[in-house]
C-alpha positions as a printed Julia matrix, in Angstrom:
102×3 Matrix{Float64}:
 141.58   -74.58    8.66
 138.57   -74.3     6.33
 137.12   -71.1     7.83
 140.28   -69.01    7.37
 138.58   -66.0     5.77
 135.51   -65.93    8.04
 135.29   -63.95   11.22
 133.1    -65.87   13.71
 131.6    -62.59   14.98
 130.42   -61.68   11.47
 128.82   -65.03   10.61
 125.09   -64.79   10.05
 122.2    -66.98    9.06
 121.69   -66.24    5.37
 118.25   -67.86    5.52
 117.04   -64.81    7.44
 118.18   -62.33    4.75
 114.87   -62.53    2.87
 111.46   -62.73    4.39
 108.18   -63.58    2.74
 106.26   -61.58    5.32
 106.56   -58.2     3.6
 107.01   -59.4     0.03
 104.44   -59.92   -2.71
 105.86   -63.36   -3.5
 103.14   -65.95   -4.0
 103.87   -69.64   -3.92
 102.61   -71.86   -6.71
 100.76   -75.02   -5.82
 100.71   -77.91   -8.23
  97.86   -80.34   -7.73
  97.24   -83.84   -9.05
  94.75   -82.38  -11.53
  97.48   -80.1   -12.92
  99.78   -83.08  -13.5
  97.04   -85.14  -15.18
  96.03   -82.17  -17.35
  99.66   -81.64  -18.4
 100.0    -85.28  -19.45
  96.7    -85.16  -21.35
  97.6    -81.96  -23.19
 101.03   -83.38  -24.09
  99.48   -86.51  -25.57
  96.87   -84.45  -27.45
  99.6    -82.19  -28.87
 101.13   -85.22  -30.61
  98.13   -85.32  -32.99
  97.99   -89.1   -33.3
  96.23   -90.26  -36.48
  95.43   -93.8   -37.61
  94.53   -94.78  -41.17
  91.84   -97.47  -41.45
  90.01   -98.41  -44.63
  91.68   -95.53  -46.43
  90.32   -92.96  -43.95
  92.34   -90.98  -41.41
  90.94   -90.94  -37.89
  92.29   -89.02  -34.92
  92.94   -91.23  -31.91
  90.92   -90.1   -28.87
  92.85   -89.83  -25.6
  91.01   -90.06  -22.28
  91.86   -90.28  -18.61
  91.05   -93.7   -17.16
  88.93   -93.04  -14.1
  88.42   -96.13  -11.91
  84.98   -96.72  -13.48
  86.31   -96.5   -17.03
  89.31   -98.65  -16.18
  87.07  -101.33  -14.69
  84.83  -101.27  -17.78
  87.85  -101.58  -20.08
  89.3   -104.45  -18.04
  86.02  -106.33  -17.79
  84.7   -105.84  -21.35
  87.91  -105.27  -23.28
  86.58  -102.02  -24.75
  85.1    -98.63  -23.82
  81.92   -97.15  -25.29
  81.25   -93.46  -25.83
  78.04   -91.58  -24.94
  76.37   -92.83  -28.14
  77.07   -96.44  -27.18
  79.68   -96.98  -29.9
  82.89   -98.85  -29.15
  85.9    -96.54  -29.09
  88.51   -98.03  -31.38
  91.33   -96.94  -31.54
  91.69   -95.33  -28.13
  94.45   -94.28  -25.77
  93.51   -94.4   -22.1
  95.9    -93.43  -19.33
  95.69   -93.6   -15.56
  97.79   -92.85  -12.51
  99.0    -95.96  -10.67
 100.73   -94.29   -7.77
 101.62   -90.92   -6.34
 104.74   -89.95   -4.41
 106.09   -86.68   -3.12
 109.54   -85.55   -4.15
 111.16   -83.0    -1.9
 114.22   -81.19   -3.16
């Protein structure tokens, strides 16, 4: 028998041993913005540099909002606030989102 060492009268629900009601434990929430920010900061930490015409240029990395992604797909390039074409450029976007429960 598997339960040889257990006394059925002494069995208890171990999930009830700790309660969050009286503790100062605060849960951490991770939002979509946190995930996107983590990916952006990881890519920026790589310090990507391209050499063109003998000059080093840092590669800008941006999040591809739907408007930016549509502009890049339609025109083949993205312009900055000054109206200049961003080249080189890394743009990333989220295609899907799924919840993983462990």
